[in-house]
C-alpha positions as CSV (number, residue, x, y, z in Angstrom):
1,M,65.9,44.2,-72.1
2,R,63.0,45.1,-74.3
3,I,61.1,48.4,-74.3
4,Y,57.5,48.5,-75.3
5,D,55.9,51.9,-76.2
6,V,52.4,51.5,-74.9
7,S,51.3,55.0,-75.7
8,L,49.0,56.0,-78.5
9,S,50.2,58.5,-81.1
10,I,48.2,61.7,-80.8
11,S,46.8,62.7,-84.2
12,Q,43.6,64.0,-85.6
13,S,42.5,60.5,-86.5
14,L,42.5,59.3,-82.8
15,P,39.0,58.9,-81.4
16,V,38.0,61.1,-78.5
17,W,35.4,60.7,-75.8
18,P,32.0,61.8,-77.1
19,G,31.5,65.5,-76.4
20,D,35.2,66.3,-76.0
21,P,36.7,68.6,-78.6
22,P,38.4,67.0,-81.6
23,I,42.2,66.8,-81.7
24,Q,43.7,69.6,-83.8
25,V,47.4,69.4,-84.7
26,S,48.7,71.8,-87.4
27,R,51.8,73.7,-88.4
28,I,51.6,77.4,-88.3
29,Q,55.1,77.9,-89.7
30,K,56.4,75.8,-92.5
31,M,60.0,75.8,-93.8
32,E,58.7,74.9,-97.3
33,D,56.9,78.2,-97.2
34,G,60.0,80.1,-96.2
35,A,59.8,80.0,-92.5
36,P,63.1,79.6,-90.5
37,A,61.6,76.6,-88.6
38,N,58.6,74.3,-88.5
39,V,56.2,75.2,-85.7
40,T,53.3,73.1,-84.6
41,V,50.3,74.0,-82.5
42,M,47.9,71.7,-80.8
43,K,44.3,72.0,-79.5
44,M,42.8,69.1,-77.5
45,G,41.3,68.0,-74.2
46,A,43.4,66.7,-71.3
47,H,42.0,63.2,-71.7
48,V,43.1,62.3,-75.1
49,G,45.0,59.1,-76.1
50,T,47.1,57.7,-73.4
51,H,46.4,59.8,-70.3
52,V,46.2,59.9,-66.6
53,D,43.1,60.8,-64.5
54,A,43.7,62.8,-61.3
55,P,41.3,62.6,-58.3
56,Y,40.0,66.1,-59.2
57,H,38.5,64.6,-62.4
58,F,35.6,63.0,-60.6
59,L,35.9,64.2,-57.0
60,G,36.5,67.9,-57.4
61,G,36.9,70.1,-54.3
62,E,40.4,70.1,-52.7
63,T,41.4,66.7,-54.2
64,P,44.8,66.4,-56.0
65,T,45.2,67.7,-59.6
66,V,47.4,65.9,-62.0
67,E,50.7,67.7,-61.3
68,K,50.4,66.5,-57.6
69,L,50.3,62.7,-58.5
70,S,53.0,60.6,-57.0
71,L,55.8,59.7,-59.4
72,K,56.4,56.7,-57.2
73,L,53.0,55.3,-58.2
74,L,53.6,56.2,-61.8
75,T,56.8,54.2,-62.0
76,G,57.6,50.7,-60.8
77,R,56.8,47.1,-61.2
78,A,53.6,46.3,-63.0
79,Y,51.7,43.3,-64.1
80,V,49.9,43.0,-67.5
81,L,46.9,40.8,-67.3
82,H,45.6,39.5,-70.6
83,L,41.9,38.8,-70.3
84,P,40.0,36.6,-72.9
85,D,38.0,38.3,-75.6
86,R,34.8,36.9,-74.1
87,V,35.1,39.2,-71.1
88,N,32.8,42.2,-71.6
89,L,33.1,43.7,-68.1
90,I,35.9,43.3,-65.6
91,T,33.9,42.5,-62.4
92,A,35.0,41.3,-59.0
93,E,33.8,37.8,-60.0
94,V,36.1,37.8,-63.1
95,L,39.1,39.1,-61.0
96,K,38.6,36.4,-58.3
97,T,39.4,33.7,-61.0
98,V,42.7,35.3,-61.7
99,E,46.0,34.3,-60.0
100,F,47.7,37.7,-59.4
101,P,51.3,37.8,-58.4
102,P,52.0,38.7,-54.7
103,R,52.3,42.3,-53.5
104,L,50.6,43.5,-56.6
105,R,50.6,47.3,-56.8
106,R,50.1,48.2,-60.5
107,V,47.9,46.2,-62.9
108,L,47.4,46.9,-66.6
109,F,44.5,45.1,-68.3
110,R,44.9,43.9,-71.8
111,T,41.5,43.1,-73.3
112,R,39.9,42.9,-76.7
113,N,40.1,46.7,-76.6
114,S,43.7,46.6,-77.7
115,Q,42.5,45.4,-81.2
116,E,41.1,48.9,-81.6
117,W,44.6,50.5,-82.0
118,G,45.8,48.8,-85.1
119,G,44.9,49.1,-88.8
120,G,44.3,52.8,-89.2
121,P,41.8,55.3,-87.9
122,R,38.7,54.1,-86.1
123,P,35.6,55.8,-84.7
124,F,34.9,55.9,-81.0
125,N,33.7,52.5,-79.8
126,A,31.2,52.7,-76.9
127,D,31.2,48.9,-76.6
128,F,34.6,48.8,-74.9
129,V,35.6,46.6,-72.0
130,G,35.6,48.5,-68.7
131,L,36.1,47.8,-65.0
132,S,32.9,47.6,-62.9
133,A,32.7,49.4,-59.5
134,D,32.8,46.1,-57.6
135,G,35.9,45.1,-59.6
136,A,37.5,48.4,-58.7
137,Q,36.7,47.8,-55.0
138,Y,38.2,44.3,-55.2
139,L,41.5,45.8,-56.6
140,V,41.5,48.5,-53.9
141,E,41.1,45.8,-51.2
142,R,44.0,43.9,-52.7
143,G,46.2,47.0,-52.3
144,V,46.5,47.9,-56.0
145,R,47.6,51.6,-56.4
146,L,47.6,52.0,-60.2
147,V,45.1,50.6,-62.7
148,G,45.7,50.8,-66.4
149,V,43.3,50.0,-69.2
150,D,43.5,49.7,-73.0
151,Y,40.7,52.1,-74.0
152,L,39.8,55.7,-73.2
153,S,38.1,55.0,-69.9
154,V,38.6,52.7,-67.0
155,A,34.8,52.5,-66.5
156,P,32.1,51.2,-68.8
157,F,30.6,53.8,-71.2
158,N,27.1,53.7,-69.8
159,D,28.2,53.9,-66.1
160,P,31.4,56.0,-65.8
161,I,31.1,57.6,-62.4
162,P,31.1,54.7,-59.7
163,T,34.3,53.0,-60.9
164,H,36.2,56.2,-61.1
165,Q,35.0,57.3,-57.7
166,V,36.0,54.0,-56.0
167,L,39.5,54.2,-57.4
168,L,40.2,57.9,-57.1
169,K,38.8,58.1,-53.5
170,A,41.3,55.3,-52.6
171,G,44.2,57.3,-54.1
172,V,44.6,54.8,-57.0
173,V,46.2,56.3,-60.1
174,V,44.0,55.7,-63.3
175,L,45.9,55.3,-66.5
176,E,43.7,55.1,-69.6
177,G,44.2,54.7,-73.4
178,L,47.1,52.2,-73.4
179,D,48.0,50.2,-76.4
180,L,48.9,46.7,-75.1
181,S,48.4,44.9,-78.4
182,Q,52.1,43.9,-78.6
183,V,52.5,43.1,-74.9
184,S,52.2,39.6,-73.4
185,Q,50.9,38.8,-70.0
186,G,53.5,39.1,-67.3
187,R,55.7,41.4,-65.1
188,Y,57.2,44.6,-66.4
189,T,58.6,47.9,-65.2
190,L,56.2,50.8,-66.0
191,Y,57.4,54.3,-66.6
192,C,54.5,56.8,-67.0
193,L,55.0,60.5,-67.1
194,P,51.9,62.7,-67.6
195,L,52.4,66.3,-68.7
196,K,52.7,68.5,-65.6
197,L,49.6,70.6,-66.2
198,A,49.0,72.8,-63.2
199,G,45.4,72.5,-61.8
200,S,44.3,70.0,-64.4
201,D,42.0,67.0,-63.9
202,G,44.1,64.9,-66.2
203,A,46.9,65.0,-68.7
204,P,48.2,63.1,-71.7
205,A,51.1,60.8,-70.9
206,R,54.0,58.9,-72.4
207,A,54.0,55.4,-71.0
208,I,56.5,52.6,-71.6
209,L,57.0,49.1,-70.3
210,V,60.4,47.5,-69.8
211,G,60.7,43.8,-69.8
212,A,63.4,41.2,-69.8
């Protein structure tokens, strides 16, 4: 058994979505200064690093917030699909060329985005690979219940709303900001636990994959 940590480390060097507050992590008590313990404080948005979107994020109203997401959807068998670097947008046309395993419920997309997470701090990259609305609809029609991606949004930067709405209206869990750079295509068991933030539209998560 091998465990892959596919979560991003939260630090001040991690890029955030344009317009979101920067990540601030600092110690307010330091043992080297005579304090009895080290104490760290954090200030950041709910959608930093590896995180989960709740339906409330793009649907509002009485839709579920993050603490109400099903743990059964956030844990279980998952398939990592490694797409070629030439893929710029994950459309229905692209997905129709893929041979998915039967009874697919959770799919994680490894794209050229995963190259962003190695080699030190990088600025936000608006040219990331996202999932189109028709690609999202194709996955919904196949019965997929969780979609994971290797950048900070499941949807392309210049058109974020339609993809999110298709997935979230169908009750699909959206898992964003994965680091799949060390994970090969294939079947795994996913364990993803977002922070239980009451009433929030999303939350940072620790996600791991367990493989043979």
